[in-house]
N, C-alpha and C positions, 0 to 999 in steps of 0.2 A: 212490531215490537210485542204483542203479545206471547208470540212464539219464543221471542228470546227470554221471557221471563216464565216460561212454561216448565213444568215437570221434567216434561221429554228434553228439551235442550239441557235443563241443569244436570239430569242423571246422566244423559249421554257425556256431557261433558266432564263429570266426575269419573266416567269410564276411559275418556280419553287421558285424563290426567294421570289415572293408575297405567296406563299402557305407555303412556309417556315415562314414566317413574321407572317401570322394569326396562324400559329400553335403554335408559341412561345407566341404571344400575347394572345392567348387563356388559354395557361398553365399558365399565370401569371394572369390570373382573368379578362381580358377584354370580353365585351360580345360578343363574336364569337362563333357560334354553331359548333357542329360536322358536322352537314348537310351543312353547309356554305363550310367546309373544303373540304367535300366529293364533294361537286358540282364544286368545283374550281378543284379538282383532275381528277374529270372524263371528264372536257374539256380542260385540260390540253394542249393535243395533236392538240386539234380544232383549229388551227390557220387559220383565215381568211383574206389572205394577201390583198385581193383587198377592203375589208370593212377596213383594218386598213391603207391602202393609202388614201382612200377615206377619213377618218377622220382625217389623218395627213394634208391633202389637206385644209381642213376647219380649224381645228386646229393650225396646224402650229405647233406642237408639236408631237415627235415621241411617248415619253413615254405614254402622257395623249391619243392618239391615240389608242394604245394598251392597255390603263387601259380601254376605253368605249368599245373596239371590245372583249374583255375579259367579260367584264360586261355584254354586250350582251347576251352571251352565258350562263352565271351565273346570273341570275335576283336576288336570294335571296342572293347571296355573292357580288354582284356589290358594295355594299357599304363599303365593309370591305376590297376592293382590296387597295393595296398602303395606308393603313392606318398608318398617322404619318410619312410618307416617303417622301423621296425627288427623283427627278429622278435620282441622282446619287446613290442613294440605288440600284436601278437596274442597271444602266449603269456601273459604276465603278465596283460593286461587279462583275460582268457579265465579265467585260475585266480582272479582276484579275483571275477570274476563266479558262477563256479561254487563258490565258497567260500559267498558271500553266500545264492546259491539253497539250498544245502546246509543253512545254518543254519535258512533258512525252513523247511525240511522237519522238522528235528531240534525245533525248538521247540514245535510242538505236540505232538509226540511225548512231550517231556519231561514238559509241561504236563498230559498225560494220565496219566503214570505218578504224578505227584504227584497228581491229583484221585482216582485209584483207590486209593492208599494213604491219603489223606484220609479217605475213606469209610471204609476199613477202621480207623483211627483212630476215628474218630466211633463205630462199633458196636461197638468194644472198650475203649473210653475206661475202664469200671469194672470190666473183668476182672483181676484181680488173677493176679499171675504172679512168680515169683521175679526179683529182681533179681540181678545179677553183676556183681562188679568181680573181676579178675586170674582170671576163668571160677569165682570160688568163690561161694556162694551168700551174698546181701547182701539190704539192705532191701528190700521188697516195691516192685513197679513196678506197672503195668499194662500189658496186651496193647496197647492203644492209644497209650500214653504211650512205648513202647519204638518204636512205629511213625514217632511223630513225630520221634525222633532221626534216621531215614532221611529223612525229608522235608524236615528242616532241611537238611541237605546238598545234597538234591536242588534245593532253593530256590537254594542258593547256586552252584549249577550253570546253574540257568535265569538266574540274574543273568549269571554269567560268558559263557555264550554270547550271550544278547543284547547284553552290551556288546561283546563280540567282533564281533558281526554289525555293531554302528552303529559301531564305529570303522574298519571297512573303509573304506578311499577307492580312487578310481581312479587307476591308473597315468598313464592318460591319453595324452596324444600328446607325448612328450618326447624323441623322437630317441635316436640310437645311443648317447650316453653321459650322458644326461640333460639336456643343455644347448639341445635344440630347434634345433641348427645347420642341419639340414637344412630345416627348417621356415621358419627365418627367411631361408634363400635361397630358397625357393620363393616367398614372400611380399615377396621383395623388400627384405627389413631391415624390414619394417612390424611391429613387436613386437605392437601391440594385436590384430592377425590372429591372430597366433601363438598369443595368449593365448586368442584367441575361437575357434578351431578346437579347442584343450584341451577349453575350456568345452562346446561345442555336443556333441563326441563324448562327454565325461562325462556330458552329461545326456542324450542318447539311449541310452547303456547303464545307466540308472536310478540312477546317481549324483548325490549333491548336490555332493560335492568331488573334488577329486583330490590327489594327495600334490604338495605345493610343491616339491618336489625328489627327487631319486632318481639313481642312478648308470644302468647299461643296464636294471636291474631295480629293482623296487621294494625297499625294505628285508626283507631275510628276516627280521627280527624280528617282520615282520606274520606269517608262517607260524607263528614260534613261539608268537605269542598266540593265534593262532586253534588250535594243537595243545595247547597248555596248556589253554584251555578243554576242549577234546574230551577230555584225558587225565583231566581233574579229573571228567567223568563216570566213566570206568574207575574210580578210586578208591572213588567213592561206593557205585556199583552193586557193587563187588567187597566192600565191608565188609557192604553191607546182606544180600546172598546169603551171606557167609559167616554172618551171623546166622542167615538160614533154616537154612542146614545144619546149624548147632550146635541150633537149636530143634527141628528134624527129628529130630536122634540123641534129644532126649529125647522125642519123642513129642507135642510139645505143640502145636506146629504144624505143617503140611504145605503144601507148594506143591500145585499139581493134580496131580490121578495119575487117569489115563484108567481107564475101566471093563475094557479089555483091554490095557493098559500092562504091559510085564513088567520089571519091576525088576532081574532078575539071570538070566541062561541058567543058573547051576547051582542059584541058591537061590530058590525059586518064592516066598517070602514076603516078598522083598526091595522095598522102596518107595523106592528111591533119589530125591534131589533133583534129578534130571539137570539140570532147567533151570536151577535155582541154580549147579549146577556148570559148565553152559556160559557162563551171564553172567561166571561167575569167571575161566575160561579166556580169553575173548574180552577181558574187562575187562583182563588182565594186558596182553594183547599191544596194547591201544588205550593203556594208561599208560607205556610203553615207545617209542612212537611218536614221542613230543615229544622223544625224546634225539637223532632225526635233524634235526629243527628246531634244536636247540639248537647241534649240529656244524655244520649246514648255513650258519647266521647266522654262526657264530665264523669260519670258513674263507673267507669272501667278501675276497678282495684287489680292493683298491682300487675301481673302479666295477662291477667284477664278475668272476666267475670261473665257467666251465662246469661244474664239478663238483658245481654244485647241482641240475641240471637233471634227471639220471637218478633222483637220490635223490627229489626232490620229485614225481615222478610217480608213487611206489610210497606215499610216507608220506602224502600229503596224501589221496590218494584212499581209501586204506585206512583212516585214521583216521577219515572220515566215514561210509564203509561199514561200519566196524565198531560205531561208536557209535550206528548206524542199527539194526542188528540186536540189539544190546545192549537198546536202548530197546524194541523190539518184543517181546524175551523177556520183558524185565522186566514190561512191561505185561500180558502173558499170565499171569506170576507172579501180579503184584498183584490181577488179576482174579478169581483163584480161590484164593487162600488160605484154608485149613482150619484152625480153631482148636479143639481138645479142652479144654473148661475142666474136666473133671472130671480128667483128668490132671494139669493145673496144680494143681488143688486137692490131689491128692494128694502132689504134691512141695512145696506149700505146708506141708502137715500134717507132713512130715518135720522141718521146718526151722523152722517158726514158733513151736514150744514155746520154742528158743533165744532168738528174738528178741524174745519176749513176756516176758522175764524181768525187763526194765527196767520193763513196765507193771504187773507182778504186784508188783514192788517196791514201785513208786509206790502201788499201792492199800492194800498192807499198811501203809506210813508213814501212809497217809491214816486208817487205822483205829487208830492210835496204837503200831505195832510200832516197833521201833528200828532204824534205818535199817542199820547196820552188821551187827549181828547177823541181820537179815534176808539181807542181801547175803551173808552167808557161807554159810547154811543153802541159800540157792539154788545159791550156787556148788559145793557138796558135792554136792547132788543132780543138778546139771547134767553133773558129771564124773562119776558113775555112768552116768549116762543115755547120756553121750558113749559110754563102754565098752560099753554093750549094742549102740548102732551099730555102732562100729568095729570091736570085737574079736569078737563074737558074731554080729554080722551081722543084730541085730533091729531092730526098730521103736523109733522114739526115744518112750521113755516118760515123759517128764520130767514130763507134766502129770498122768500117774497117781501118779507120787510125790509131786508136789505135793497131789493129791486126798487120797492117805493118809496124808498128814502133818498130825496136829491142830494143830501152828503156824500154818497157813495157812488155817484153820476159819474166820476173819473173811472169807474171799474166796471161798472154795469155792464159793457161789452166783453169784459174777461171772465166773469162770474162762470160760465160753463166751463172754460178751461180752467178755472183754479178749482172746479169741483171735479175734475177728472180723478176718477179713482185710483187711475195707475200712478198719479201723483203722490199717493200717499202711502205706497206698500215700501218705500225704500230701495233696498238692493235685494229684496226677497227673490225676485227671479233670477239674479246674478249668484245669489247663494246658493239656491237649489242646484244649477248647473254645476257650479264648483263643488260642491258635495258631491254629487253623482259622480262626477269625475275622479276627485281626489280622493273620497273616502268610501263610496260605496264600489264601485266597478272592482277596484283592487281587493277588496274583501271578498267579494263573492266569487273571483276569478277561479279559485281553485272547484269552483263545484258548477262552472259552467256546464258541464257535460251531463248535468243531473237537472237541468231546469226545465225539461219538459214536462208534460203532464199537468191536468187540472185536477181539482178535487171535488168529487160531489158528495153531497151530504145525504143520507138515506131516512134520517130523522130531524 
């Protein structure tokens, strides 16, 4: 991804665009020779960055600096470089190509994260853990079911990235203010040739369509749609990694922690979830970058103002680069998650007695007890057990109280069965299986040939 947004790739793409334009113009009858095109092609990779910087210092125009730098290498072709074009022919079209290529790098990475988490969900689909609403213990879920909530959002991101990628079109050959006036003049008023040069260059650059209308630039709403899709990854990953950080504080699940890793310089016992924390930090940055695109799209005057340029050079590249490292880190986390079922069982035992009261109530009614009377006795015992937990710091002894109460003798032999955590997870295991089959596997099927490889973090 770093190369995708490097100066080398950007300026090589500019030169490709100049070559493609010359090829199309020659094909449609302009006075451009095969030798001139070959000269351009033979020096395409010979970028003199020092000369280009000096040209830009003198001319204060980056595109013309590179026109002159390229022309110095190609004296016979110099006069036909950038023929009929405006700066945005190379700058905007290059940005669209780089964003397309960036999406092509991110989509398999995102699919790999989904695949790793799907494996995790399948492995732990039957492992009960406490559910939480308002960050308070609620009805049980399973460890795998919780992971499906993360995967669900990542699938939305996969769809949004694919849609944003597929919706990209080419700016094409449109001229200074989007009217193609300069090309109409070059082709002596032949509209069909103007349309054809646009089509040819669009196809040579790997696009099937160009935008039918534009100003000097393609609409900056396009950038907004791109950054919205990328920022969505940030929101999803931040939520998931926050869950992991909370889970780690309960000692139920941990991210990978290497043998010689140090959690704290002062507290040797610490096992800080630094990878998840890093994902959250970078995701916050990713989420706010979309605001740049909102502002830029909103303040473009008429056919274009230049206050978009400096902002976009930072925000677009940073969005792709940040999404890239976030997904790499997330894959590393997803491949090494560690689960502690015994800790989960202990936490369930602390809360399950209260959750089981309805089951006990129904069992007693089934044995002939009065529902209202039974409800009141359980309520009183629950209050006494709650006092033991909250005021005295002791274990939840509600079940012991029920066992020792003769009123509940009809169900004493059934209490262990009634307290089986598997009875409290509903259809969570079945939901996981169906979700993986119906939603996940079809979504990542196009990327199955790209699933190999793990991610190692060096810092």
